[in-house]
N, C-alpha and C positions, 0 to 999 in steps of 0.2 A: 490510453487506459482512462476510460469514460467512467462516469458515475451514472449509474442507472435508476432513472426516477419514472415511476408509474404507479396506476392505482393497483392495490392488490387484488387477488381472486378472494371469494369467500374464504377457500381453503386455506390461504393464506393468513388471512385475519385471524381466523380461530387457530391455527397452528401458533402463531405470534402470541397469544395470550398467555401460554407458558413461559415464555421468555423473561428475562429481568428488566426491570424499566430503569432508565437512566432520564435525569432532570439536569436543567441547565438555564440559568438566568442569564438574560440579555448580556451579550459579551463577544470579545473575538478573541481567538486562539489559534494557535500553529496546531497541527495535529498530523499523525502519520500513522499508517495501519500496517502492522505487523501479519496480518491475516486478513481475509476477506470478512467484511462485516454487512450485515442484512438488518434493516430498521422497518418499523412500522412506527411512523410518525402519529403520535396521539393527540399532540398540541402543538401550538406556535408555529414561527416561520424563522427558515435560516437560508443564508446564501455561503455556500462553500465555493472558494475560488481555488481552483487546481490547474496547474499547466496554462495559466493566462485564460481560463473560460469560467464564467460564473454559472453556477448550478443551483436553483433556488427550489426549495420545497417546503411544505407545510402540512398540517393536520390532513391526515387521510391517506397520506403517499407511502409508497412501497419503495425504500432507496437501498441500494447495494452498492458499496464502495469497495473497490478491487485491492487485493494483497499489495502492497507497496507503495500505494497513493500518498502523497504528501500534499497536505491542503492547509487553508485558512478557513477557520468558521467563523461565521458573523451571524451570531444568535440576534436576530431582530426583534422576536417576541419569545417570551420563554418556552422552551421546547421541554417536551416530555416524549420518550419513545420507548417501544419494546425492541430489544437489539439481540443478535446472536451473532457469534464469530465462527469462522470456519464453512 
């Protein structure tokens, strides 16, 4: 169960513009995904720890979290993201 992190295509960036925005101040918290989540990171810097592995991403990244994943978020710099479940 891997977290996918990559640069989005122009079409993906455009599609994400219609998605809601979530923001979070620097913090650390446990999280689990009951559905797949796709995000376009707008600002900030985050490291997520899952299954003993660290995944780091920042502004400009396209991130996909698989359904069923349990992890710990460490928000290093305030984050903002467009997101979509399913």
